[in-house]
N, CA, C and O atoms as a DFTB+ gen file, in Angstrom:
332 C
 N C O
     1  1     133.259      66.147     123.429
     2  2     133.677      64.828     123.868
     3  2     132.549      64.223     124.714
     4  3     132.058      64.845     125.656
     5  1     132.165      63.034     124.366
     6  2     131.154      62.330     125.152
     7  2     131.766      61.085     125.774
     8  3     132.777      60.564     125.303
     9  1     131.139      60.629     126.824
    10  2     131.624      59.435     127.504
    11  2     130.776      58.234     127.102
    12  3     129.549      58.312     127.036
    13  1     131.452      57.134     126.837
    14  2     130.763      55.881     126.539
    15  2     131.162      54.854     127.586
    16  3     132.219      54.959     128.208
    17  1     130.312      53.871     127.770
    18  2     130.577      52.850     128.780
    19  2     131.260      51.652     128.122
    20  3     130.817      51.157     127.086
    21  1     132.330      51.204     128.737
    22  2     133.026      50.004     128.269
    23  2     132.112      48.802     128.522
    24  3     131.581      48.636     129.620
    25  1     131.936      47.971     127.498
    26  2     131.057      46.808     127.649
    27  2     131.648      45.746     128.567
    28  3     130.917      44.957     129.167
    29  1     132.936      45.730     128.671
    30  2     133.580      44.688     129.474
    31  2     133.556      45.019     130.967
    32  3     133.177      44.175     131.779
    33  1     133.958      46.248     131.340
    34  2     134.061      46.570     132.773
    35  2     133.093      47.656     133.235
    36  3     132.911      47.838     134.439
    37  1     132.471      48.379     132.307
    38  2     131.500      49.402     132.671
    39  2     132.082      50.770     132.987
    40  3     131.347      51.672     133.389
    41  1     133.375      50.940     132.816
    42  2     134.018      52.216     133.085
    43  2     133.642      53.224     132.001
    44  3     133.570      52.876     130.823
    45  1     133.402      54.474     132.402
    46  2     133.123      55.526     131.430
    47  2     134.428      56.013     130.830
    48  3     135.366      56.374     131.541
    49  1     134.466      56.013     129.507
    50  2     135.680      56.362     128.777
    51  2     135.298      57.338     127.666
    52  3     134.168      57.317     127.178
    53  1     136.235      58.184     127.272
    54  2     136.007      59.121     126.179
    55  2     135.681      58.366     124.894
    56  3     136.213      57.286     124.640
    57  1     134.804      58.950     124.097
    58  2     134.465      58.318     122.819
    59  2     135.624      58.390     121.829
    60  3     135.613      57.700     120.809
    61  1     136.613      59.214     122.121
    62  2     137.802      59.321     121.260
    63  2     138.840      58.243     121.575
    64  3     139.721      57.973     120.759
    65  1     138.740      57.626     122.754
    66  2     139.725      56.616     123.162
    67  2     139.544      55.339     122.343
    68  3     138.429      54.972     121.972
    69  1     140.658      54.678     122.073
    70  2     140.601      53.423     121.324
    71  2     140.500      52.218     122.253
    72  3     140.028      51.154     121.853
    73  1     140.948      52.393     123.500
    74  2     140.928      51.302     124.478
    75  2     140.464      51.829     125.824
    76  3     140.643      53.006     126.138
    77  1     139.867      50.950     126.616
    78  2     139.438      51.285     127.973
    79  2     140.683      51.467     128.847
    80  3     141.627      50.682     128.766
    81  1     140.672      52.515     129.685
    82  2     141.828      52.793     130.539
    83  2     141.937      51.795     131.683
    84  3     143.022      51.619     132.237
    85  1     140.836      51.133     132.052
    86  2     140.844      50.210     133.183
    87  2     141.175      48.772     132.758
    88  3     142.051      48.134     133.342
    89  1     140.472      48.271     131.741
    90  2     140.651      46.858     131.368
    91  2     141.355      46.670     130.026
    92  3     141.616      45.536     129.623
    93  1     141.663      47.753     129.334
    94  2     142.366      47.721     128.053
    95  2     141.528      47.057     126.942
    96  3     142.079      46.590     125.945
    97  1     140.222      47.020     127.116
    98  2     139.326      46.468     126.104
    99  2     139.233      47.441     124.922
   100  3     139.186      48.656     125.115
   101  1     139.206      46.904     123.710
   102  2     139.099      47.725     122.512
   103  2     137.719      48.369     122.438
   104  3     136.702      47.683     122.548
   105  1     137.684      49.681     122.252
   106  2     136.432      50.420     122.172
   107  2     136.027      50.698     120.725
   108  3     134.896      51.102     120.457
   109  1     136.939      50.484     119.813
   110  2     136.646      50.734     118.406
   111  2     135.510      49.834     117.931
   112  3     134.653      50.279     117.168
   113  1     135.490      48.616     118.356
   114  2     134.450      47.672     117.956
   115  2     133.088      48.147     118.455
   116  3     132.089      48.026     117.747
   117  1     133.048      48.688     119.672
   118  2     131.794      49.175     120.230
   119  2     131.225      50.294     119.376
   120  3     130.023      50.323     119.110
   121  1     132.079      51.216     118.944
   122  2     131.641      52.335     118.129
   123  2     131.098      51.837     116.789
   124  3     130.069      52.320     116.317
   125  1     131.781      50.881     116.184
   126  2     131.334      50.307     114.915
   127  2     130.012      49.577     115.092
   128  3     129.126      49.681     114.243
   129  1     129.874      48.851     116.170
   130  2     128.639      48.122     116.438
   131  2     127.481      49.098     116.636
   132  3     126.379      48.860     116.143
   133  1     127.723      50.184     117.347
   134  2     126.691      51.203     117.559
   135  2     126.249      51.815     116.231
   136  3     125.055      51.986     115.985
   137  1     127.212      52.140     115.385
   138  2     126.886      52.729     114.084
   139  2     126.109      51.744     113.214
   140  3     125.170      52.133     112.519
   141  1     126.498      50.473     113.251
   142  2     125.781      49.464     112.472
   143  2     124.338      49.320     112.954
   144  3     123.418      49.209     112.144
   145  1     124.143      49.321     114.267
   146  2     122.785      49.227     114.813
   147  2     121.959      50.454     114.427
   148  3     120.774      50.340     114.114
   149  1     122.585      51.614     114.451
   150  2     121.893      52.837     114.069
   151  2     121.500      52.800     112.593
   152  3     120.391      53.198     112.238
   153  1     122.392      52.332     111.741
   154  2     122.086      52.226     110.313
   155  2     120.955      51.244     110.059
   156  3     120.099      51.490     109.210
   157  1     120.944      50.124     110.793
   158  2     119.863      49.151     110.644
   159  2     118.529      49.763     111.056
   160  3     117.508      49.529     110.409
   161  1     118.539      50.541     112.125
   162  2     117.319      51.200     112.580
   163  2     116.823      52.206     111.537
   164  3     115.628      52.274     111.252
   165  1     117.737      52.976     110.979
   166  2     117.373      53.958     109.952
   167  2     116.805      53.251     108.725
   168  3     115.834      53.727     108.138
   169  1     117.393      52.123     108.329
   170  2     116.878      51.359     107.193
   171  2     115.463      50.868     107.463
   172  3     114.604      50.946     106.585
   173  1     115.209      50.362     108.669
   174  2     113.870      49.874     109.015
   175  2     112.847      50.995     108.957
   176  3     111.751      50.810     108.428
   177  1     113.197      52.161     109.500
   178  2     112.280      53.303     109.489
   179  2     112.016      53.747     108.052
   180  3     110.877      54.054     107.701
   181  1     113.048      53.784     107.223
   182  2     112.879      54.188     105.824
   183  2     111.972      53.210     105.077
   184  3     111.138      53.627     104.272
   185  1     112.131      51.923     105.339
   186  2     111.284      50.923     104.686
   187  2     109.841      51.076     105.135
   188  3     108.930      50.973     104.314
   189  1     109.615      51.319     106.416
   190  2     108.253      51.505     106.925
   191  2     107.612      52.741     106.287
   192  3     106.446      52.700     105.895
   193  1     108.359      53.828     106.183
   194  2     107.837      55.045     105.558
   195  2     107.518      54.788     104.087
   196  3     106.493      55.254     103.590
   197  1     108.368      54.064     103.396
   198  2     108.134      53.733     101.988
   199  2     106.874      52.893     101.826
   200  3     106.077      53.140     100.921
   201  1     106.688      51.911     102.688
   202  2     105.499      51.058     102.631
   203  2     104.237      51.882     102.878
   204  3     103.235      51.702     102.185
   205  1     104.278      52.781     103.855
   206  2     103.122      53.637     104.131
   207  2     102.797      54.526     102.927
   208  3     101.628      54.706     102.585
   209  1     103.819      55.075     102.292
   210  2     103.591      55.909     101.106
   211  2     102.978      55.100      99.971
   212  3     102.085      55.587      99.278
   213  1     103.441      53.883      99.775
   214  2     102.890      53.023      98.722
   215  2     101.437      52.689      99.016
   216  3     100.604      52.704      98.110
   217  1     101.123      52.386     100.274
   218  2      99.742      52.076     100.656
   219  2      98.835      53.285     100.415
   220  3      97.732      53.135      99.890
   221  1      99.283      54.460     100.789
   222  2      98.488      55.676     100.567
   223  2      98.277      55.899      99.075
   224  3      97.172      56.238      98.651
   225  1      99.319      55.714      98.281
   226  2      99.210      55.875      96.832
   227  2      98.219      54.883      96.242
   228  3      97.406      55.250      95.393
   229  1      98.277      53.631      96.684
   230  2      97.356      52.618      96.182
   231  2      95.913      52.942      96.562
   232  3      95.010      52.783      95.742
   233  1      95.689      53.391      97.784
   234  2      94.341      53.755      98.197
   235  2      93.802      54.917      97.371
   236  3      92.628      54.923      97.000
   237  1      94.650      55.897      97.083
   238  2      94.170      57.034      96.294
   239  2      93.867      56.619      94.862
   240  3      92.945      57.154      94.246
   241  1      94.620      55.686      94.332
   242  2      94.362      55.212      92.970
   243  2      93.130      54.320      92.932
   244  3      92.284      54.479      92.052
   245  1      93.014      53.394      93.859
   246  2      91.916      52.440      93.845
   247  2      90.571      53.065      94.203
   248  3      89.544      52.689      93.640
   249  1      90.571      53.999      95.119
   250  2      89.313      54.555      95.590
   251  2      89.016      55.935      95.022
   252  3      88.145      56.645      95.523
   253  1      89.741      56.311      93.978
   254  2      89.494      57.589      93.336
   255  2      88.176      57.507      92.582
   256  3      87.973      56.609      91.765
   257  1      87.298      58.436      92.857
   258  2      86.010      58.462      92.169
   259  2      86.179      59.174      90.839
   260  3      87.102      59.968      90.656
   261  1      85.277      58.880      89.916
   262  2      85.312      59.539      88.613
   263  2      84.972      61.002      88.732
   264  3      84.651      61.487      89.817
   265  1      85.040      61.700      87.636
   266  2      84.748      63.122      87.622
   267  2      83.241      63.311      87.721
   268  3      82.528      63.128      86.734
   269  1      82.749      63.675      88.902
   270  2      81.317      63.833      89.150
   271  2      80.875      65.288      89.037
   272  3      79.791      65.635      89.506
   273  1      81.672      66.128      88.438
   274  2      81.327      67.538      88.384
   275  2      80.302      67.843      87.299
   276  3      79.588      68.842      87.400
   277  1      80.209      67.016      86.268
   278  2      79.247      67.259      85.197
   279  2      77.925      66.585      85.530
   280  3      77.913      65.438      85.977
   281  1      76.827      67.272      85.322
   282  2      75.523      66.658      85.563
   283  2      75.219      65.588      84.519
   284  3      75.822      65.561      83.447
   285  1      74.291      64.723      84.843
   286  2      73.931      63.619      83.962
   287  2      72.984      64.049      82.836
   288  3      72.724      63.257      81.930
   289  1      72.476      65.252      82.868
   290  2      71.544      65.744      81.865
   291  2      72.249      65.817      80.510
   292  3      73.303      66.444      80.398
   293  1      71.679      65.182      79.479
   294  2      72.312      65.152      78.161
   295  2      72.197      66.493      77.451
   296  3      72.948      66.746      76.509
   297  1      71.272      67.369      77.875
   298  2      71.120      68.675      77.250
   299  2      72.104      69.699      77.821
   300  3      72.181      70.826      77.333
   301  1      72.841      69.315      78.833
   302  2      73.759      70.223      79.503
   303  2      75.127      70.072      78.856
   304  3      75.784      69.043      79.018
   305  1      75.561      71.101      78.118
   306  2      76.830      71.032      77.402
   307  2      77.710      72.208      77.830
   308  3      77.344      73.372      77.668
   309  1      78.854      71.879      78.367
   310  2      79.859      72.876      78.758
   311  2      79.274      74.026      79.582
   312  3      79.586      75.190      79.331
   313  1      78.453      73.712      80.533
   314  2      77.951      74.720      81.448
   315  2      76.778      75.529      80.903
   316  3      76.279      76.418      81.594
   317  1      76.333      75.248      79.696
   318  2      75.211      75.978      79.120
   319  2      74.119      74.966      78.826
   320  3      74.354      73.971      78.141
   321  1      72.938      75.217      79.339
   322  2      71.828      74.285      79.143
   323  2      71.052      74.714      77.899
   324  3      70.679      75.878      77.747
   325  1      70.818      73.743      77.012
   326  2      70.041      74.034      75.795
   327  2      68.561      74.107      76.146
   328  3      68.083      73.389      77.025
   329  1      67.860      74.964      75.464
   330  2      66.435      75.106      75.708
   331  2      65.644      74.472      74.588
   332  3      64.414      74.490      74.614
């Protein structure tokens, strides 16, 4: 059980309570609002992570160098040099 603060009067109330014991303010709305804010934050973080992944993918595709492992010598075929 955790305590949450009533937005109307500031009294600490159980998170299981539906109403504040002091001012009778509904606490259900506060819990829903908190969850909605948390979901919005999670969505923003997920979008930022997705954008970063796309940027990294684009950089790897755009700046990928060709296969430079083979020498430019035309006599060099499959690792064996012709004499």
